[in-house]
C-alpha positions in Angstrom: -23.5 67.9 -47.4 -26.0 67.5 -44.5 -28.3 70.5 -44.4 -29.7 71.9 -41.1 -33.2 70.7 -42.0 -31.9 67.2 -42.7 -30.0 67.2 -39.4 -33.1 68.2 -37.5 -35.2 65.5 -39.3 -32.6 62.9 -38.5 -32.5 63.8 -34.9 -36.3 63.7 -34.7 -36.4 60.3 -36.3 -33.8 59.0 -33.9 -35.8 60.3 -30.9 -39.0 58.6 -32.2 -37.2 55.3 -32.8 -35.4 55.5 -29.5 -38.7 56.2 -27.7 -40.4 53.3 -29.5 -37.5 50.9 -28.6 -37.6 52.1 -25.0 -41.4 51.4 -24.8 -40.9 48.0 -26.3 -38.3 47.1 -23.7 -40.6 47.9 -20.8 -42.7 45.2 -19.2 -45.1 45.9 -16.3 -46.3 43.2 -14.0 -49.5 42.9 -12.0 -51.6 40.4 -10.2 -54.8 40.0 -8.3 -58.5 40.0 -9.0 -60.1 37.5 -11.4 -63.3 39.5 -11.4 -62.0 41.9 -14.1 -59.4 39.6 -15.7 -61.1 39.2 -19.1 -61.3 43.0 -19.4 -57.7 43.5 -18.3 -56.4 40.9 -20.8 -58.2 42.8 -23.6 -57.0 46.2 -22.4 -53.4 45.1 -21.9 -53.3 43.5 -25.3 -54.6 46.6 -27.0 -52.3 48.8 -25.1 -49.3 46.7 -26.1 -50.4 47.0 -29.8 -50.6 50.8 -29.4 -47.5 51.5 -27.4 -45.2 48.5 -27.3 -45.4 48.3 -23.5 -46.0 44.7 -22.3 -48.2 44.0 -19.3 -48.0 40.6 -17.7 -51.1 40.1 -15.5 -51.8 37.0 -13.3 -55.4 36.5 -11.9 -54.6 35.0 -8.5 -57.4 36.6 -6.4 -57.6 40.0 -4.8 -55.9 38.9 -1.6 -52.9 37.7 -3.5 -52.8 40.9 -5.6 -52.7 43.1 -2.4 -50.0 40.9 -0.9 -47.8 40.9 -4.0 -48.0 44.7 -4.3 -47.3 45.3 -0.6 -44.4 42.9 -0.8 -43.3 45.0 -3.8 -43.1 41.9 -6.1 -45.3 43.5 -8.8 -45.8 47.0 -10.3 -49.5 47.0 -9.5 -52.1 45.0 -7.8 -55.7 44.4 -8.6 -58.6 44.0 -6.1 -62.4 44.1 -6.0 -62.2 44.9 -2.3 -60.6 48.2 -1.5 -57.8 47.9 1.0 -58.7 48.2 4.6 -57.0 50.7 7.0 -54.9 47.9 8.5 -53.8 46.8 5.0 -52.9 50.3 4.0 -50.9 50.7 7.2 -49.1 47.4 6.6 -48.0 48.7 3.2 -45.8 51.2 4.9 -46.3 53.8 2.1 -49.2 55.6 0.5 -51.2 53.5 -2.0 -53.8 54.9 -4.4 -56.8 53.1 -5.7 -57.8 53.5 -9.4 -61.2 52.1 -10.4 -61.3 50.6 -13.8 -64.9 49.5 -14.3 -68.1 48.5 -12.6 -69.1 44.9 -12.5 -71.8 42.6 -11.2 -71.5 39.5 -9.0 -74.2 37.1 -10.1 -75.6 34.0 -8.4 -75.2 31.2 -10.9 -77.0 27.8 -10.7 -77.3 24.5 -12.5 -80.9 23.3 -12.0 -82.2 21.0 -14.8 -85.5 22.0 -16.3 -85.5 25.7 -15.4 -86.3 27.7 -18.5 -86.3 31.2 -17.0 -84.3 33.1 -14.4 -84.7 32.1 -10.7 -85.7 34.9 -8.4 -83.7 35.1 -5.2 -83.7 37.5 -2.2 -80.8 38.2 0.1 -82.5 36.1 2.8 -82.8 33.1 0.5 -79.2 33.4 -0.7 -78.0 33.7 2.9 -80.0 30.6 4.0 -78.6 28.6 1.1 -75.0 29.6 1.7 -75.4 29.0 5.4 -76.6 25.4 4.8 -80.1 26.1 6.1 -81.8 25.4 2.8 -80.5 22.2 1.2 -83.0 21.3 -1.5 -84.2 23.2 -4.6 -87.9 22.3 -3.8 -87.7 24.0 -0.4 -90.9 25.9 0.3 -89.0 29.2 0.7 -87.5 29.0 -2.8 -90.9 28.0 -4.3 -92.6 30.9 -2.6 -90.4 33.3 -4.6 -90.6 31.2 -7.8 -94.2 30.1 -8.1 -94.1 30.1 -11.9 -91.2 27.5 -11.9 -91.3 23.8 -11.4 -88.4 23.2 -9.1 -87.0 19.7 -8.8 -86.4 17.7 -5.6 -82.7 18.0 -6.0 -80.0 18.5 -3.4 -78.3 22.0 -3.5 -74.5 21.9 -3.9 -73.0 25.2 -2.7 -69.8 26.3 -4.5 -67.8 29.2 -3.2 -64.2 30.5 -3.5 -61.3 28.7 -2.0 -58.9 31.6 -2.3 -58.8 35.1 -0.9 -61.2 36.8 -3.2 -62.5 40.3 -3.9 -65.6 38.7 -5.6 -66.2 36.9 -2.2 -65.8 40.3 -0.5 -68.5 41.9 -2.6 -70.8 38.9 -2.2 -70.4 38.8 1.6 -70.5 42.6 1.9 -73.9 42.5 0.2 -75.3 39.7 2.5 -73.9 41.4 5.6 -75.7 44.6 4.7 -79.0 42.9 3.8 -79.1 40.0 6.4 -78.3 40.6 10.1 -77.8 36.9 10.7 -75.2 36.7 8.0 -73.4 39.7 9.4 -73.2 38.3 12.9 -72.3 34.7 11.9 -70.2 35.0 8.7 -69.6 38.7 8.0 -67.8 40.5 5.2 -64.4 39.0 4.2 -62.3 38.1 1.3 -61.9 34.6 2.8 -64.6 34.0 5.4 -65.2 31.0 7.6 -67.7 29.4 5.3 -70.6 27.5 7.0 -70.9 25.1 4.1 -69.9 24.4 0.5 -67.1 23.2 -1.7 -64.3 25.6 -2.6 -63.0 26.4 -6.1 -60.2 28.7 -7.2 -61.0 31.9 -9.0 -64.1 33.0 -10.9 -63.2 30.4 -13.6 -63.0 27.6 -11.1 -66.4 28.4 -9.6 -68.0 28.7 -13.0 -66.5 25.4 -14.1 -67.6 23.5 -11.0 -71.2 24.9 -11.1 -71.5 24.1 -14.8 -70.5 20.5 -14.2 -72.6 19.8 -11.1 -76.4 19.4 -11.3 -77.9 21.2 -8.3 -75.0 23.5 -7.8 -75.1 27.2 -6.9 -72.3 29.7 -6.8 -71.3 33.3 -7.4 -69.1 34.8 -10.1 -68.6 38.0 -12.0 -71.2 38.4 -14.8 -68.8 37.8 -17.7 -68.0 34.3 -16.5 -71.7 33.3 -16.4 -72.2 34.7 -19.9 -69.0 33.1 -21.4 -69.8 29.7 -19.9 -73.5 30.0 -20.7 -74.5 29.4 -17.1 -77.9 30.6 -15.8 -78.0 33.4 -13.2 -80.7 34.7 -10.9 -82.6 38.0 -10.8 -81.8 39.5 -7.3 -84.4 41.3 -5.2 -83.1 44.8 -4.2 -84.0 47.1 -1.4 -87.0 48.4 -3.3 -88.5 44.9 -3.6 -87.8 44.6 -7.3 -86.1 41.5 -8.9 -83.3 43.0 -10.9 -81.4 41.5 -13.8 -77.7 42.6 -14.0 -77.2 44.9 -17.0 -75.0 47.9 -17.8 -77.9 50.1 -16.7 -78.8 48.4 -13.5 -75.1 48.1 -12.4 -74.4 51.7 -13.3 -77.3 52.9 -11.2 -75.6 51.4 -8.1 -72.8 53.9 -8.6 -75.1 56.9 -8.3 -73.7 57.6 -4.8 -71.3 60.1 -3.2 -67.8 58.9 -4.2 -65.0 59.5 -1.8 -61.9 61.3 -3.2 -59.8 58.1 -2.7 -62.6 56.1 -4.5 -62.8 53.5 -1.7 -66.5 53.0 -1.6 -68.9 50.1 -1.3 -71.8 50.0 -3.8 -73.6 46.9 -2.6 -77.3 46.8 -1.5 -78.0 50.0 -3.4 -81.0 52.2 -2.6 -81.5 52.9 -6.3 -85.0 51.7 -7.2 -83.9 49.9 -10.4 -80.3 49.3 -9.3 -78.7 45.8 -9.2 -77.7 45.1 -5.5 -74.5 43.1 -5.9 -72.4 45.6 -7.9 -68.9 47.0 -7.3 -66.0 49.0 -8.7 -62.8 47.0 -9.1 -59.5 48.8 -8.6 -55.9 48.8 -9.7 -53.6 49.7 -6.7 -50.2 51.3 -6.9 -47.7 53.0 -4.6 -48.0 56.8 -4.8 -44.2 57.2 -4.6 -42.8 55.2 -7.5 -39.1 55.3 -6.7 -38.6 52.1 -4.7 -36.8 48.8 -5.2 -34.5 50.5 -7.8 -37.4 51.1 -10.1 -36.5 53.3 -13.1 -38.2 56.6 -13.9 -39.1 55.1 -17.3 -41.0 52.2 -15.7 -42.8 54.6 -13.3 -43.8 56.8 -16.3 -45.0 53.7 -18.2 -47.2 52.6 -15.3 -48.7 56.1 -14.9 -49.4 56.3 -18.7 -51.0 52.9 -18.7 -53.4 53.9 -15.8 -54.3 57.2 -17.5 -55.1 55.3 -20.7 -57.3 52.7 -18.9 -59.6 55.3 -17.3 -59.9 57.2 -20.6 -59.4 55.4 -23.9 -59.5 52.0 -22.3 -63.1 52.5 -21.3 -64.2 51.7 -24.8 -63.6 48.0 -24.2 -65.7 47.7 -21.0 -69.2 47.1 -22.4 -68.0 44.7 -25.0 -67.0 42.4 -22.2 -70.1 43.1 -20.0 -68.6 45.6 -17.6 -70.0 49.1 -17.1 -67.9 52.2 -17.9 -66.7 54.5 -15.1 -69.0 57.5 -14.5 -67.5 60.8 -15.5 -67.3 62.0 -11.9 -65.2 58.9 -11.1 -62.9 59.5 -14.1 -62.3 63.0 -12.8 -61.3 61.7 -9.3 -59.0 59.2 -11.0 -57.3 62.0 -12.9 -56.5 63.8 -9.6 -55.2 60.6 -8.0 -53.0 59.8 -11.0 -51.6 63.3 -11.0 -50.5 62.7 -7.4 -48.1 59.9 -8.5 -44.5 60.9 -7.8 -41.0 59.8 -8.5 -38.4 61.2 -6.0 -41.2 63.5 -4.8 -41.7 65.0 -8.3 -45.0 64.5 -10.1 -44.9 62.0 -13.0 -47.9 63.3 -14.9 -48.6 67.0 -15.5 
């Protein structure tokens, strides 16, 4: 005879098994930035191990991630450039931005015989990427690197060929620091480049620079470290040449953060801050009931985002990304609690 206690235990087990099977049947899809892709792959793998929820992520560039989300092809997008007012308007519904980490865009180079980091200022970088400086032994480069013996070698500029948040961060920095860059090229995910050869994604730029003597490009820090490519110390507003580290990148975030988290961190005023730093964001629709999405999928997405800004932060530094400051985590919590399904809050 089944006792009351056994019946309750049996029901509890059934609920746990059912919940587990439901989680295992859910698959979330996202696409976008390659800047944080190594971190996302680690996070999503760990989350799958813990919950059974699968996350399929494709690094296609920030522009592609924004487009696929606004076209409602994916559950979430990923971008290193927060959406502009015109992009938000084109989406037709409210979109929220959830920062996941802080990262550094570094200037990588392949110059034989250099045994210590190059020192580069915004003006030098601008002149190189505008095609005004074309050789590594140019007097302007030597003036900032008097302790290095720079070869007479042609500079090969490598930049992104796709619509890229990494490009947005890089050009945003140059636009703030160099008036000529702002007027002639500007800040954009896919600018009209004055010179250079295009490569797709951070991996493509890293690969092409590593295979081309004399090349220079820009990638997120982890791609330089993983591919063992040299990267420059960058002169900041205070006149210091700064190496990108957790500490110098985190200093760039010591600014007033808007409630929607859409803020640029480039060209920091922090005395020891690295000047080409940025948040990167996951973007989702605030109202999750669209395109016949189930409540279960909406809940799974909300739970994933909550986990990323809390438990998931433990994986950031192991992959050379800085953790979110506590003040930013608190803003993320408020944003995530604003997610709705049929107008009702998903998270309490």
